[in-house]
N, C-alpha and C positions, 0 to 999 in steps of 0.2 A: 581627621578629613574635614577639606573645605567646606561649605554650602550647599555652592552652584555640585559640587564631584559628587555626595550628601544623593543630591537632587537627580541626579544623573542613575545613578543604583538604584536608587528606590522606583526611578519611574521603570528601568529595564528591568527589572523584577516583575514588575506588574507585566510588561509587555508578556516577559513568559510565561505570568501564569496562564493569563490570556487565551495564549498560544497553545497553552497547553490543554485546557479544557475545550479549544473548538477542536485539537488534534484525537483527544479523548471519544468526544461528539460523533465524528468521523469512523473512528476503529471499527468504535460502538458496531454501526453499519459496514464493516463487513472491509474496510477502504484499510490496506495496508499503509503506516504511516512510519515517513522521516521529518525531523525538522528542522524548518532552513536550509531549505537543499538548496548546492550548488548545481546552477544550470545555465548552459549560455544564455547573454543576456540576464542574467544577475544571479539572485538569492533568493526562491519563494521558500517561506514562513512555514506552510507542511507539504510536501508532494506525496501522494496515495497513487497507490495501482489500485486495482482489483479485475479480476482474473476470474472470463464467470465460462461456462464452456461452451456454449453455446454464441454470446458476441464477442470474446477476444479477450482481451485486457484494452482496459478501459484507466484512466489517468485522471491524480484531480490535481486543482495546481489552489490554496485558498493563502489568500494575503490578509492577513489581519491587521485593524487599526484597533488600539483601545485607546483612542482617544473620545476628545465634543461632536468635536463635526471632523468627515472624512469628504476632500473637498476631491476637487473634479483632478486637479492635478492628480491627488494619490490614484484617480485610477486611469488616467494618461498614465503613470509609470508602472502602474503594474500591466493596462493592455501591453508597450513593448517588451514585457518578462514575455509573459502572453505569449504572443506573436513571432518572438523571436524561437521560441519555444516551440510549439504550433508549425512550424515552419520547417524544423527541423527534422520531423513523425515522418517517418515512413511512409509510402499509402502501400496498398493494405494487393489483393493480386486484379484489382480493377478498378487499382487506382484514390483506394478510400482510405480514410486516415484510420485512430485509430477515438476513440469517444473520449474530451475531454470535459470532463466538468467545470466550472472555475466561481471562487468563489468568492467575494469579499467579503468578509466577516472582519464586523464595527460594533460596538454598543455606542453611542451618543448617535446621532442625526448624522444622513448622508443627505450632504447639496443636493437640490432637486437638481440644477444639470452633471453634477457627480451619477447622479442614475438615470439623465437621459445617453451622456458619452453610454458608457456600460450594457444601453439595453439596443444597440446599434453597433456593437462588437460581435465579430461569432470568432469562436463561441459566443455565444453570450453570457455577460454575468451576473450571474444571481449572487442581488446585496441579501445576506440574513444579516440581522438582530442576534446575538444573543448580550 
């Protein structure tokens, strides 16, 4: 195996392990988790659903970034996926949409511009370091 392929393979395995760790965290909180779920607009690293008696179904969308620095561009790409998902959700009896929890899980640091963009987004992006 060539060195470049070996490095790519190791990086992929490291990323999958990180996704498993993050998914386990949310699974313990009651979310029904799926990994690398295809949605309109792309692929979500971790997708979850939670059914509660009074509030109904909630959705979880998690982007995992196992890298030194999460950039504004990383957040913008995630926001496009989330926006596309959110637009396609049906409204309830009174036009309200189900709850969507949006999380960017990371290991390194987050650029200040990236955090500012995420904070201005609706639904708001929660940045969670693992």
